[in-house]
Every structure is written in C-alpha cells, then in structure tokens.
mmCIF file of the protein (N, C-alpha, C, O) and its ligand, coordinates in Angstrom:
data_MODEL
# 
_entry.id   MODEL 
# 
loop_
_entity.id 
_entity.type 
_entity.pdbx_number_of_molecules 
1 polymer     1 
2 non-polymer 1 
# 
_entity_poly.entity_id                      1 
_entity_poly.type                           'polypeptide(L)' 
_entity_poly.nstd_linkage                   no 
_entity_poly.nstd_monomer                   no 
_entity_poly.pdbx_seq_one_letter_code       
;(UNK)(UNK)(UNK)(UNK)(UNK)(UNK)(UNK)(UNK)(UNK)(UNK)(UNK)(UNK)(UNK)(UNK)(UNK)(UNK)
(UNK)(UNK)(UNK)(UNK)(UNK)(UNK)(UNK)(UNK)(UNK)(UNK)(UNK)(UNK)(UNK)(UNK)(UNK)(UNK)
(UNK)(UNK)(UNK)(UNK)(UNK)(UNK)(UNK)(UNK)(UNK)(UNK)(UNK)(UNK)(UNK)(UNK)(UNK)(UNK)
(UNK)(UNK)
;
_entity_poly.pdbx_seq_one_letter_code_can   XXXXXXXXXXXXXXXXXXXXXXXXXXXXXXXXXXXXXXXXXXXXXXXXXX 
_entity_poly.pdbx_strand_id                 A 
# 
loop_
_entity_poly_seq.entity_id 
_entity_poly_seq.num 
_entity_poly_seq.mon_id 
_entity_poly_seq.hetero 
1 1  UNK n 
1 2  UNK n 
1 3  UNK n 
1 4  UNK n 
1 5  UNK n 
1 6  UNK n 
1 7  UNK n 
1 8  UNK n 
1 9  UNK n 
1 10 UNK n 
1 11 UNK n 
1 12 UNK n 
1 13 UNK n 
1 14 UNK n 
1 15 UNK n 
1 16 UNK n 
1 17 UNK n 
1 18 UNK n 
1 19 UNK n 
1 20 UNK n 
1 21 UNK n 
1 22 UNK n 
1 23 UNK n 
1 24 UNK n 
1 25 UNK n 
1 26 UNK n 
1 27 UNK n 
1 28 UNK n 
1 29 UNK n 
1 30 UNK n 
1 31 UNK n 
1 32 UNK n 
1 33 UNK n 
1 34 UNK n 
1 35 UNK n 
1 36 UNK n 
1 37 UNK n 
1 38 UNK n 
1 39 UNK n 
1 40 UNK n 
1 41 UNK n 
1 42 UNK n 
1 43 UNK n 
1 44 UNK n 
1 45 UNK n 
1 46 UNK n 
1 47 UNK n 
1 48 UNK n 
1 49 UNK n 
1 50 UNK n 
# 
loop_
_struct_asym.id 
_struct_asym.entity_id 
A 1 
B 2 
# 
loop_
_chem_comp.id 
_chem_comp.type 
_chem_comp.mon_nstd_flag 
UNK 'L-peptide linking' . 
ZN  non-polymer         . 
# 
_pdbx_entity_nonpoly.entity_id   2 
_pdbx_entity_nonpoly.name        ? 
_pdbx_entity_nonpoly.comp_id     ZN 
# 
_pdbx_nonpoly_scheme.asym_id         B 
_pdbx_nonpoly_scheme.entity_id       2 
_pdbx_nonpoly_scheme.mon_id          ZN 
_pdbx_nonpoly_scheme.ndb_seq_num     1 
_pdbx_nonpoly_scheme.pdb_seq_num     101 
_pdbx_nonpoly_scheme.auth_seq_num    101 
_pdbx_nonpoly_scheme.pdb_mon_id      ZN 
_pdbx_nonpoly_scheme.auth_mon_id     ZN 
_pdbx_nonpoly_scheme.pdb_strand_id   A 
_pdbx_nonpoly_scheme.pdb_ins_code    . 
# 
loop_
_atom_site.group_PDB 
_atom_site.id 
_atom_site.type_symbol 
_atom_site.label_atom_id 
_atom_site.label_alt_id 
_atom_site.label_comp_id 
_atom_site.label_asym_id 
_atom_site.label_entity_id 
_atom_site.label_seq_id 
_atom_site.pdbx_PDB_ins_code 
_atom_site.Cartn_x 
_atom_site.Cartn_y 
_atom_site.Cartn_z 
_atom_site.occupancy 
_atom_site.B_iso_or_equiv 
_atom_site.pdbx_formal_charge 
_atom_site.auth_seq_id 
_atom_site.auth_comp_id 
_atom_site.auth_asym_id 
_atom_site.auth_atom_id 
_atom_site.pdbx_PDB_model_num 
ATOM   1   N  N  . UNK A 1 1  ? 120.021 89.792 89.059 1.00 0.00 ? 1   UNK A N  1 
ATOM   2   C  CA . UNK A 1 1  ? 118.608 90.198 89.616 1.00 0.00 ? 1   UNK A CA 1 
ATOM   3   C  C  . UNK A 1 1  ? 118.123 91.618 89.216 1.00 0.00 ? 1   UNK A C  1 
ATOM   4   O  O  . UNK A 1 1  ? 118.840 92.575 89.507 1.00 0.00 ? 1   UNK A O  1 
ATOM   5   N  N  . UNK A 1 2  ? 117.097 91.785 88.648 1.00 0.00 ? 2   UNK A N  1 
ATOM   6   C  CA . UNK A 1 2  ? 116.604 93.014 88.218 1.00 0.00 ? 2   UNK A CA 1 
ATOM   7   C  C  . UNK A 1 2  ? 115.969 93.728 89.454 1.00 0.00 ? 2   UNK A C  1 
ATOM   8   O  O  . UNK A 1 2  ? 115.738 93.108 90.492 1.00 0.00 ? 2   UNK A O  1 
ATOM   9   N  N  . UNK A 1 3  ? 115.701 95.038 89.301 1.00 0.00 ? 3   UNK A N  1 
ATOM   10  C  CA . UNK A 1 3  ? 115.166 95.789 90.496 1.00 0.00 ? 3   UNK A CA 1 
ATOM   11  C  C  . UNK A 1 3  ? 113.651 95.226 90.890 1.00 0.00 ? 3   UNK A C  1 
ATOM   12  O  O  . UNK A 1 3  ? 113.200 95.418 92.019 1.00 0.00 ? 3   UNK A O  1 
ATOM   13  N  N  . UNK A 1 4  ? 112.927 94.538 89.897 1.00 0.00 ? 4   UNK A N  1 
ATOM   14  C  CA . UNK A 1 4  ? 111.676 94.084 90.115 1.00 0.00 ? 4   UNK A CA 1 
ATOM   15  C  C  . UNK A 1 4  ? 111.825 92.961 91.080 1.00 0.00 ? 4   UNK A C  1 
ATOM   16  O  O  . UNK A 1 4  ? 110.986 92.889 91.977 1.00 0.00 ? 4   UNK A O  1 
ATOM   17  N  N  . UNK A 1 5  ? 112.829 92.023 91.019 1.00 0.00 ? 5   UNK A N  1 
ATOM   18  C  CA . UNK A 1 5  ? 112.954 90.842 91.969 1.00 0.00 ? 5   UNK A CA 1 
ATOM   19  C  C  . UNK A 1 5  ? 113.265 91.497 93.231 1.00 0.00 ? 5   UNK A C  1 
ATOM   20  O  O  . UNK A 1 5  ? 112.639 91.117 94.220 1.00 0.00 ? 5   UNK A O  1 
ATOM   21  N  N  . UNK A 1 6  ? 114.178 92.470 93.363 1.00 0.00 ? 6   UNK A N  1 
ATOM   22  C  CA . UNK A 1 6  ? 114.800 93.137 94.657 1.00 0.00 ? 6   UNK A CA 1 
ATOM   23  C  C  . UNK A 1 6  ? 113.576 93.570 95.405 1.00 0.00 ? 6   UNK A C  1 
ATOM   24  O  O  . UNK A 1 6  ? 113.420 93.206 96.570 1.00 0.00 ? 6   UNK A O  1 
ATOM   25  N  N  . UNK A 1 7  ? 112.657 94.365 94.764 1.00 0.00 ? 7   UNK A N  1 
ATOM   26  C  CA . UNK A 1 7  ? 111.753 95.052 95.539 1.00 0.00 ? 7   UNK A CA 1 
ATOM   27  C  C  . UNK A 1 7  ? 110.388 94.270 95.170 1.00 0.00 ? 7   UNK A C  1 
ATOM   28  O  O  . UNK A 1 7  ? 109.357 94.934 95.275 1.00 0.00 ? 7   UNK A O  1 
ATOM   29  N  N  . UNK A 1 8  ? 110.298 93.179 94.827 1.00 0.00 ? 8   UNK A N  1 
ATOM   30  C  CA . UNK A 1 8  ? 108.763 92.249 94.861 1.00 0.00 ? 8   UNK A CA 1 
ATOM   31  C  C  . UNK A 1 8  ? 108.019 92.596 95.954 1.00 0.00 ? 8   UNK A C  1 
ATOM   32  O  O  . UNK A 1 8  ? 106.833 92.850 95.745 1.00 0.00 ? 8   UNK A O  1 
ATOM   33  N  N  . UNK A 1 9  ? 108.529 92.682 97.315 1.00 0.00 ? 9   UNK A N  1 
ATOM   34  C  CA . UNK A 1 9  ? 107.746 92.839 98.391 1.00 0.00 ? 9   UNK A CA 1 
ATOM   35  C  C  . UNK A 1 9  ? 106.955 94.012 98.465 1.00 0.00 ? 9   UNK A C  1 
ATOM   36  O  O  . UNK A 1 9  ? 105.928 94.090 99.139 1.00 0.00 ? 9   UNK A O  1 
ATOM   37  N  N  . UNK A 1 10 ? 107.500 95.060 97.670 1.00 0.00 ? 10  UNK A N  1 
ATOM   38  C  CA . UNK A 1 10 ? 106.547 96.308 97.833 1.00 0.00 ? 10  UNK A CA 1 
ATOM   39  C  C  . UNK A 1 10 ? 105.226 96.335 96.884 1.00 0.00 ? 10  UNK A C  1 
ATOM   40  O  O  . UNK A 1 10 ? 104.297 97.140 96.953 1.00 0.00 ? 10  UNK A O  1 
ATOM   41  N  N  . UNK A 1 11 ? 105.371 95.308 96.029 1.00 0.00 ? 11  UNK A N  1 
ATOM   42  C  CA . UNK A 1 11 ? 104.336 95.177 95.157 1.00 0.00 ? 11  UNK A CA 1 
ATOM   43  C  C  . UNK A 1 11 ? 103.222 94.343 95.553 1.00 0.00 ? 11  UNK A C  1 
ATOM   44  O  O  . UNK A 1 11 ? 103.441 93.345 96.240 1.00 0.00 ? 11  UNK A O  1 
ATOM   45  N  N  . UNK A 1 12 ? 102.055 94.648 95.192 1.00 0.00 ? 12  UNK A N  1 
ATOM   46  C  CA . UNK A 1 12 ? 100.769 93.624 95.767 1.00 0.00 ? 12  UNK A CA 1 
ATOM   47  C  C  . UNK A 1 12 ? 99.834  93.801 94.643 1.00 0.00 ? 12  UNK A C  1 
ATOM   48  O  O  . UNK A 1 12 ? 99.883  94.680 93.782 1.00 0.00 ? 12  UNK A O  1 
ATOM   49  N  N  . UNK A 1 13 ? 98.910  92.776 94.774 1.00 0.00 ? 13  UNK A N  1 
ATOM   50  C  CA . UNK A 1 13 ? 97.828  92.632 93.719 1.00 0.00 ? 13  UNK A CA 1 
ATOM   51  C  C  . UNK A 1 13 ? 96.929  93.585 94.034 1.00 0.00 ? 13  UNK A C  1 
ATOM   52  O  O  . UNK A 1 13 ? 96.540  93.723 95.194 1.00 0.00 ? 13  UNK A O  1 
ATOM   53  N  N  . UNK A 1 14 ? 96.412  94.507 92.821 1.00 0.00 ? 14  UNK A N  1 
ATOM   54  C  CA . UNK A 1 14 ? 95.349  95.523 93.243 1.00 0.00 ? 14  UNK A CA 1 
ATOM   55  C  C  . UNK A 1 14 ? 93.902  94.924 93.520 1.00 0.00 ? 14  UNK A C  1 
ATOM   56  O  O  . UNK A 1 14 ? 92.943  95.584 93.920 1.00 0.00 ? 14  UNK A O  1 
ATOM   57  N  N  . UNK A 1 15 ? 93.903  93.810 93.291 1.00 0.00 ? 15  UNK A N  1 
ATOM   58  C  CA . UNK A 1 15 ? 92.478  93.186 93.326 1.00 0.00 ? 15  UNK A CA 1 
ATOM   59  C  C  . UNK A 1 15 ? 92.437  92.641 94.710 1.00 0.00 ? 15  UNK A C  1 
ATOM   60  O  O  . UNK A 1 15 ? 91.581  93.104 95.465 1.00 0.00 ? 15  UNK A O  1 
ATOM   61  N  N  . UNK A 1 16 ? 93.307  91.652 95.178 1.00 0.00 ? 16  UNK A N  1 
ATOM   62  C  CA . UNK A 1 16 ? 93.222  90.902 96.336 1.00 0.00 ? 16  UNK A CA 1 
ATOM   63  C  C  . UNK A 1 16 ? 94.325  91.261 97.381 1.00 0.00 ? 16  UNK A C  1 
ATOM   64  O  O  . UNK A 1 16 ? 94.308  90.676 98.464 1.00 0.00 ? 16  UNK A O  1 
ATOM   65  N  N  . UNK A 1 17 ? 95.267  92.177 97.115 1.00 0.00 ? 17  UNK A N  1 
ATOM   66  C  CA . UNK A 1 17 ? 96.260  92.359 98.063 1.00 0.00 ? 17  UNK A CA 1 
ATOM   67  C  C  . UNK A 1 17 ? 97.133  91.220 98.337 1.00 0.00 ? 17  UNK A C  1 
ATOM   68  O  O  . UNK A 1 17 ? 97.759  91.139 99.394 1.00 0.00 ? 17  UNK A O  1 
ATOM   69  N  N  . UNK A 1 18 ? 97.197  90.257 97.332 1.00 0.00 ? 18  UNK A N  1 
ATOM   70  C  CA . UNK A 1 18 ? 97.994  89.165 97.488 1.00 0.00 ? 18  UNK A CA 1 
ATOM   71  C  C  . UNK A 1 18 ? 99.352  89.582 97.070 1.00 0.00 ? 18  UNK A C  1 
ATOM   72  O  O  . UNK A 1 18 ? 99.537  90.630 96.452 1.00 0.00 ? 18  UNK A O  1 
ATOM   73  N  N  . UNK A 1 19 ? 100.471 88.625 97.461 1.00 0.00 ? 19  UNK A N  1 
ATOM   74  C  CA . UNK A 1 19 ? 101.651 88.676 97.111 1.00 0.00 ? 19  UNK A CA 1 
ATOM   75  C  C  . UNK A 1 19 ? 101.937 88.302 95.674 1.00 0.00 ? 19  UNK A C  1 
ATOM   76  O  O  . UNK A 1 19 ? 101.224 87.509 95.059 1.00 0.00 ? 19  UNK A O  1 
ATOM   77  N  N  . UNK A 1 20 ? 102.974 88.879 95.167 1.00 0.00 ? 20  UNK A N  1 
ATOM   78  C  CA . UNK A 1 20 ? 103.147 88.740 93.548 1.00 0.00 ? 20  UNK A CA 1 
ATOM   79  C  C  . UNK A 1 20 ? 104.596 88.037 93.399 1.00 0.00 ? 20  UNK A C  1 
ATOM   80  O  O  . UNK A 1 20 ? 105.511 88.164 94.212 1.00 0.00 ? 20  UNK A O  1 
ATOM   81  N  N  . UNK A 1 21 ? 104.636 87.283 92.226 1.00 0.00 ? 21  UNK A N  1 
ATOM   82  C  CA . UNK A 1 21 ? 105.967 86.803 91.939 1.00 0.00 ? 21  UNK A CA 1 
ATOM   83  C  C  . UNK A 1 21 ? 106.028 86.934 90.555 1.00 0.00 ? 21  UNK A C  1 
ATOM   84  O  O  . UNK A 1 21 ? 105.108 86.913 89.738 1.00 0.00 ? 21  UNK A O  1 
ATOM   85  N  N  . UNK A 1 22 ? 107.544 87.109 90.348 1.00 0.00 ? 22  UNK A N  1 
ATOM   86  C  CA . UNK A 1 22 ? 108.019 87.351 88.934 1.00 0.00 ? 22  UNK A CA 1 
ATOM   87  C  C  . UNK A 1 22 ? 108.176 86.085 88.019 1.00 0.00 ? 22  UNK A C  1 
ATOM   88  O  O  . UNK A 1 22 ? 108.991 85.207 88.302 1.00 0.00 ? 22  UNK A O  1 
ATOM   89  N  N  . UNK A 1 23 ? 107.413 86.025 86.974 1.00 0.00 ? 23  UNK A N  1 
ATOM   90  C  CA . UNK A 1 23 ? 107.557 84.986 86.162 1.00 0.00 ? 23  UNK A CA 1 
ATOM   91  C  C  . UNK A 1 23 ? 108.443 85.231 85.224 1.00 0.00 ? 23  UNK A C  1 
ATOM   92  O  O  . UNK A 1 23 ? 107.984 85.869 84.276 1.00 0.00 ? 23  UNK A O  1 
ATOM   93  N  N  . UNK A 1 24 ? 109.714 84.906 85.147 1.00 0.00 ? 24  UNK A N  1 
ATOM   94  C  CA . UNK A 1 24 ? 110.800 85.427 84.270 1.00 0.00 ? 24  UNK A CA 1 
ATOM   95  C  C  . UNK A 1 24 ? 110.725 85.027 83.008 1.00 0.00 ? 24  UNK A C  1 
ATOM   96  O  O  . UNK A 1 24 ? 111.305 85.721 82.174 1.00 0.00 ? 24  UNK A O  1 
ATOM   97  N  N  . UNK A 1 25 ? 110.036 83.885 82.590 1.00 0.00 ? 25  UNK A N  1 
ATOM   98  C  CA . UNK A 1 25 ? 110.020 83.229 81.030 1.00 0.00 ? 25  UNK A CA 1 
ATOM   99  C  C  . UNK A 1 25 ? 109.179 84.197 80.425 1.00 0.00 ? 25  UNK A C  1 
ATOM   100 O  O  . UNK A 1 25 ? 109.565 84.690 79.365 1.00 0.00 ? 25  UNK A O  1 
ATOM   101 N  N  . UNK A 1 26 ? 107.946 84.608 80.979 1.00 0.00 ? 26  UNK A N  1 
ATOM   102 C  CA . UNK A 1 26 ? 106.969 85.416 80.351 1.00 0.00 ? 26  UNK A CA 1 
ATOM   103 C  C  . UNK A 1 26 ? 107.130 87.094 80.605 1.00 0.00 ? 26  UNK A C  1 
ATOM   104 O  O  . UNK A 1 26 ? 106.556 87.986 79.980 1.00 0.00 ? 26  UNK A O  1 
ATOM   105 N  N  . UNK A 1 27 ? 107.992 87.213 81.604 1.00 0.00 ? 27  UNK A N  1 
ATOM   106 C  CA . UNK A 1 27 ? 108.417 88.521 82.061 1.00 0.00 ? 27  UNK A CA 1 
ATOM   107 C  C  . UNK A 1 27 ? 106.916 89.317 82.595 1.00 0.00 ? 27  UNK A C  1 
ATOM   108 O  O  . UNK A 1 27 ? 106.640 90.467 82.252 1.00 0.00 ? 27  UNK A O  1 
ATOM   109 N  N  . UNK A 1 28 ? 106.075 88.509 83.444 1.00 0.00 ? 28  UNK A N  1 
ATOM   110 C  CA . UNK A 1 28 ? 105.131 89.259 84.010 1.00 0.00 ? 28  UNK A CA 1 
ATOM   111 C  C  . UNK A 1 28 ? 104.961 89.063 85.568 1.00 0.00 ? 28  UNK A C  1 
ATOM   112 O  O  . UNK A 1 28 ? 105.506 88.120 86.143 1.00 0.00 ? 28  UNK A O  1 
ATOM   113 N  N  . UNK A 1 29 ? 104.327 89.821 86.103 1.00 0.00 ? 29  UNK A N  1 
ATOM   114 C  CA . UNK A 1 29 ? 104.036 89.482 87.576 1.00 0.00 ? 29  UNK A CA 1 
ATOM   115 C  C  . UNK A 1 29 ? 102.752 88.670 87.687 1.00 0.00 ? 29  UNK A C  1 
ATOM   116 O  O  . UNK A 1 29 ? 101.751 88.958 87.031 1.00 0.00 ? 29  UNK A O  1 
ATOM   117 N  N  . UNK A 1 30 ? 102.809 87.676 88.514 1.00 0.00 ? 30  UNK A N  1 
ATOM   118 C  CA . UNK A 1 30 ? 101.631 86.809 88.825 1.00 0.00 ? 30  UNK A CA 1 
ATOM   119 C  C  . UNK A 1 30 ? 101.325 86.995 90.360 1.00 0.00 ? 30  UNK A C  1 
ATOM   120 O  O  . UNK A 1 30 ? 102.207 87.095 91.212 1.00 0.00 ? 30  UNK A O  1 
ATOM   121 N  N  . UNK A 1 31 ? 99.824  87.035 90.641 1.00 0.00 ? 31  UNK A N  1 
ATOM   122 C  CA . UNK A 1 31 ? 99.615  86.927 92.059 1.00 0.00 ? 31  UNK A CA 1 
ATOM   123 C  C  . UNK A 1 31 ? 99.485  85.623 92.553 1.00 0.00 ? 31  UNK A C  1 
ATOM   124 O  O  . UNK A 1 31 ? 98.821  84.825 91.891 1.00 0.00 ? 31  UNK A O  1 
ATOM   125 N  N  . UNK A 1 32 ? 100.076 85.222 93.747 1.00 0.00 ? 32  UNK A N  1 
ATOM   126 C  CA . UNK A 1 32 ? 100.111 83.944 94.280 1.00 0.00 ? 32  UNK A CA 1 
ATOM   127 C  C  . UNK A 1 32 ? 98.785  83.455 94.674 1.00 0.00 ? 32  UNK A C  1 
ATOM   128 O  O  . UNK A 1 32 ? 98.560  82.248 94.757 1.00 0.00 ? 32  UNK A O  1 
ATOM   129 N  N  . UNK A 1 33 ? 97.759  84.491 94.960 1.00 0.00 ? 33  UNK A N  1 
ATOM   130 C  CA . UNK A 1 33 ? 96.476  84.096 95.435 1.00 0.00 ? 33  UNK A CA 1 
ATOM   131 C  C  . UNK A 1 33 ? 95.435  84.119 94.269 1.00 0.00 ? 33  UNK A C  1 
ATOM   132 O  O  . UNK A 1 33 ? 94.773  83.089 94.144 1.00 0.00 ? 33  UNK A O  1 
ATOM   133 N  N  . UNK A 1 34 ? 95.227  85.006 93.516 1.00 0.00 ? 34  UNK A N  1 
ATOM   134 C  CA . UNK A 1 34 ? 94.172  84.977 92.719 1.00 0.00 ? 34  UNK A CA 1 
ATOM   135 C  C  . UNK A 1 34 ? 94.560  84.667 91.216 1.00 0.00 ? 34  UNK A C  1 
ATOM   136 O  O  . UNK A 1 34 ? 93.749  84.555 90.296 1.00 0.00 ? 34  UNK A O  1 
ATOM   137 N  N  . UNK A 1 35 ? 95.949  84.546 91.118 1.00 0.00 ? 35  UNK A N  1 
ATOM   138 C  CA . UNK A 1 35 ? 96.456  84.056 89.787 1.00 0.00 ? 35  UNK A CA 1 
ATOM   139 C  C  . UNK A 1 35 ? 96.296  85.093 88.759 1.00 0.00 ? 35  UNK A C  1 
ATOM   140 O  O  . UNK A 1 35 ? 96.516  84.765 87.593 1.00 0.00 ? 35  UNK A O  1 
ATOM   141 N  N  . UNK A 1 36 ? 95.934  86.327 89.033 1.00 0.00 ? 36  UNK A N  1 
ATOM   142 C  CA . UNK A 1 36 ? 96.001  87.228 87.897 1.00 0.00 ? 36  UNK A CA 1 
ATOM   143 C  C  . UNK A 1 36 ? 97.388  87.592 87.517 1.00 0.00 ? 36  UNK A C  1 
ATOM   144 O  O  . UNK A 1 36 ? 98.315  87.470 88.317 1.00 0.00 ? 36  UNK A O  1 
ATOM   145 N  N  . UNK A 1 37 ? 97.569  88.108 86.114 1.00 0.00 ? 37  UNK A N  1 
ATOM   146 C  CA . UNK A 1 37 ? 98.939  88.211 85.791 1.00 0.00 ? 37  UNK A CA 1 
ATOM   147 C  C  . UNK A 1 37 ? 98.830  89.801 85.253 1.00 0.00 ? 37  UNK A C  1 
ATOM   148 O  O  . UNK A 1 37 ? 97.830  90.338 84.778 1.00 0.00 ? 37  UNK A O  1 
ATOM   149 N  N  . UNK A 1 38 ? 100.087 90.361 85.456 1.00 0.00 ? 38  UNK A N  1 
ATOM   150 C  CA . UNK A 1 38 ? 100.330 91.594 85.146 1.00 0.00 ? 38  UNK A CA 1 
ATOM   151 C  C  . UNK A 1 38 ? 101.571 91.767 84.283 1.00 0.00 ? 38  UNK A C  1 
ATOM   152 O  O  . UNK A 1 38 ? 102.609 91.125 84.443 1.00 0.00 ? 38  UNK A O  1 
ATOM   153 N  N  . UNK A 1 39 ? 101.379 92.632 83.416 1.00 0.00 ? 39  UNK A N  1 
ATOM   154 C  CA . UNK A 1 39 ? 102.398 93.031 82.335 1.00 0.00 ? 39  UNK A CA 1 
ATOM   155 C  C  . UNK A 1 39 ? 103.619 93.663 83.039 1.00 0.00 ? 39  UNK A C  1 
ATOM   156 O  O  . UNK A 1 39 ? 103.528 94.207 84.139 1.00 0.00 ? 39  UNK A O  1 
ATOM   157 N  N  . UNK A 1 40 ? 104.574 93.575 82.454 1.00 0.00 ? 40  UNK A N  1 
ATOM   158 C  CA . UNK A 1 40 ? 105.754 94.539 82.698 1.00 0.00 ? 40  UNK A CA 1 
ATOM   159 C  C  . UNK A 1 40 ? 106.224 95.044 81.509 1.00 0.00 ? 40  UNK A C  1 
ATOM   160 O  O  . UNK A 1 40 ? 106.884 94.326 80.758 1.00 0.00 ? 40  UNK A O  1 
ATOM   161 N  N  . UNK A 1 41 ? 105.951 96.265 81.224 1.00 0.00 ? 41  UNK A N  1 
ATOM   162 C  CA . UNK A 1 41 ? 106.228 97.189 80.257 1.00 0.00 ? 41  UNK A CA 1 
ATOM   163 C  C  . UNK A 1 41 ? 107.366 98.017 80.247 1.00 0.00 ? 41  UNK A C  1 
ATOM   164 O  O  . UNK A 1 41 ? 107.413 98.976 81.017 1.00 0.00 ? 41  UNK A O  1 
ATOM   165 N  N  . UNK A 1 42 ? 108.397 97.738 79.380 1.00 0.00 ? 42  UNK A N  1 
ATOM   166 C  CA . UNK A 1 42 ? 109.859 98.676 79.508 1.00 0.00 ? 42  UNK A CA 1 
ATOM   167 C  C  . UNK A 1 42 ? 110.292 98.666 81.140 1.00 0.00 ? 42  UNK A C  1 
ATOM   168 O  O  . UNK A 1 42 ? 110.721 99.674 81.700 1.00 0.00 ? 42  UNK A O  1 
ATOM   169 N  N  . UNK A 1 43 ? 110.143 97.595 81.695 1.00 0.00 ? 43  UNK A N  1 
ATOM   170 C  CA . UNK A 1 43 ? 110.603 97.350 83.041 1.00 0.00 ? 43  UNK A CA 1 
ATOM   171 C  C  . UNK A 1 43 ? 109.638 97.926 84.089 1.00 0.00 ? 43  UNK A C  1 
ATOM   172 O  O  . UNK A 1 43 ? 110.046 98.057 85.243 1.00 0.00 ? 43  UNK A O  1 
ATOM   173 N  N  . UNK A 1 44 ? 108.439 98.264 83.774 1.00 0.00 ? 44  UNK A N  1 
ATOM   174 C  CA . UNK A 1 44 ? 107.652 98.828 84.831 1.00 0.00 ? 44  UNK A CA 1 
ATOM   175 C  C  . UNK A 1 44 ? 106.407 97.902 85.011 1.00 0.00 ? 44  UNK A C  1 
ATOM   176 O  O  . UNK A 1 44 ? 105.660 97.766 84.042 1.00 0.00 ? 44  UNK A O  1 
ATOM   177 N  N  . UNK A 1 45 ? 106.142 97.287 86.128 1.00 0.00 ? 45  UNK A N  1 
ATOM   178 C  CA . UNK A 1 45 ? 105.041 96.509 86.280 1.00 0.00 ? 45  UNK A CA 1 
ATOM   179 C  C  . UNK A 1 45 ? 103.786 97.389 86.369 1.00 0.00 ? 45  UNK A C  1 
ATOM   180 O  O  . UNK A 1 45 ? 103.736 98.408 87.057 1.00 0.00 ? 45  UNK A O  1 
ATOM   181 N  N  . UNK A 1 46 ? 102.812 96.934 85.646 1.00 0.00 ? 46  UNK A N  1 
ATOM   182 C  CA . UNK A 1 46 ? 101.758 97.536 85.357 1.00 0.00 ? 46  UNK A CA 1 
ATOM   183 C  C  . UNK A 1 46 ? 100.406 96.872 86.213 1.00 0.00 ? 46  UNK A C  1 
ATOM   184 O  O  . UNK A 1 46 ? 99.649  95.979 85.830 1.00 0.00 ? 46  UNK A O  1 
ATOM   185 N  N  . UNK A 1 47 ? 100.388 97.593 87.432 1.00 0.00 ? 47  UNK A N  1 
ATOM   186 C  CA . UNK A 1 47 ? 99.342  96.857 88.494 1.00 0.00 ? 47  UNK A CA 1 
ATOM   187 C  C  . UNK A 1 47 ? 98.139  97.813 88.480 1.00 0.00 ? 47  UNK A C  1 
ATOM   188 O  O  . UNK A 1 47 ? 97.957  98.716 89.297 1.00 0.00 ? 47  UNK A O  1 
ATOM   189 N  N  . UNK A 1 48 ? 97.304  97.483 87.396 1.00 0.00 ? 48  UNK A N  1 
ATOM   190 C  CA . UNK A 1 48 ? 96.178  98.305 87.326 1.00 0.00 ? 48  UNK A CA 1 
ATOM   191 C  C  . UNK A 1 48 ? 94.933  97.439 87.243 1.00 0.00 ? 48  UNK A C  1 
ATOM   192 O  O  . UNK A 1 48 ? 95.001  96.361 86.653 1.00 0.00 ? 48  UNK A O  1 
ATOM   193 N  N  . UNK A 1 49 ? 93.936  97.799 87.733 1.00 0.00 ? 49  UNK A N  1 
ATOM   194 C  CA . UNK A 1 49 ? 92.509  96.957 87.694 1.00 0.00 ? 49  UNK A CA 1 
ATOM   195 C  C  . UNK A 1 49 ? 92.189  97.303 86.361 1.00 0.00 ? 49  UNK A C  1 
ATOM   196 O  O  . UNK A 1 49 ? 92.396  98.428 85.907 1.00 0.00 ? 49  UNK A O  1 
ATOM   197 N  N  . UNK A 1 50 ? 91.694  96.381 85.725 1.00 0.00 ? 50  UNK A N  1 
ATOM   198 C  CA . UNK A 1 50 ? 91.092  96.499 84.247 1.00 0.00 ? 50  UNK A CA 1 
ATOM   199 C  C  . UNK A 1 50 ? 89.534  96.540 84.270 1.00 0.00 ? 50  UNK A C  1 
ATOM   200 O  O  . UNK A 1 50 ? 88.903  96.630 83.217 1.00 0.00 ? 50  UNK A O  1 
HETATM 201 ZN ZN . ZN  B 2 .  ? 95.512  88.747 93.500 1.00 0.00 2 101 ZN  A ZN 1 
# 
C-alpha cells in the first residue's frame, strides 16, 4: 500500500469536494462523484482546477 492509498481520505475533488479513489492501473485519482481524473506525478496527486 502506498501513502496515497493510506491517506486517500484527506484528498477531495477540487471541483465538487467529492471523495476520490485510486485507479491503480492508470495511476490516477478519480472522483467518485463527478468522475474527473487527476494525475499523480512522481507520487504526488495533482489536485488542481484546470
Ligand atoms: Zn468531483
């Protein structure tokens, strides 16, 4: 388990404040609510509005 999985609860979607989950195959965070996808770059989730 990597640190992102351990601390997944502290992350939230910057658009809708929804919960996120880790898509391990793509190595991205995905919002459960609005389905937006966030990159993880060098182990750091990039939770920015674009
Ligand atoms: Zn969202």
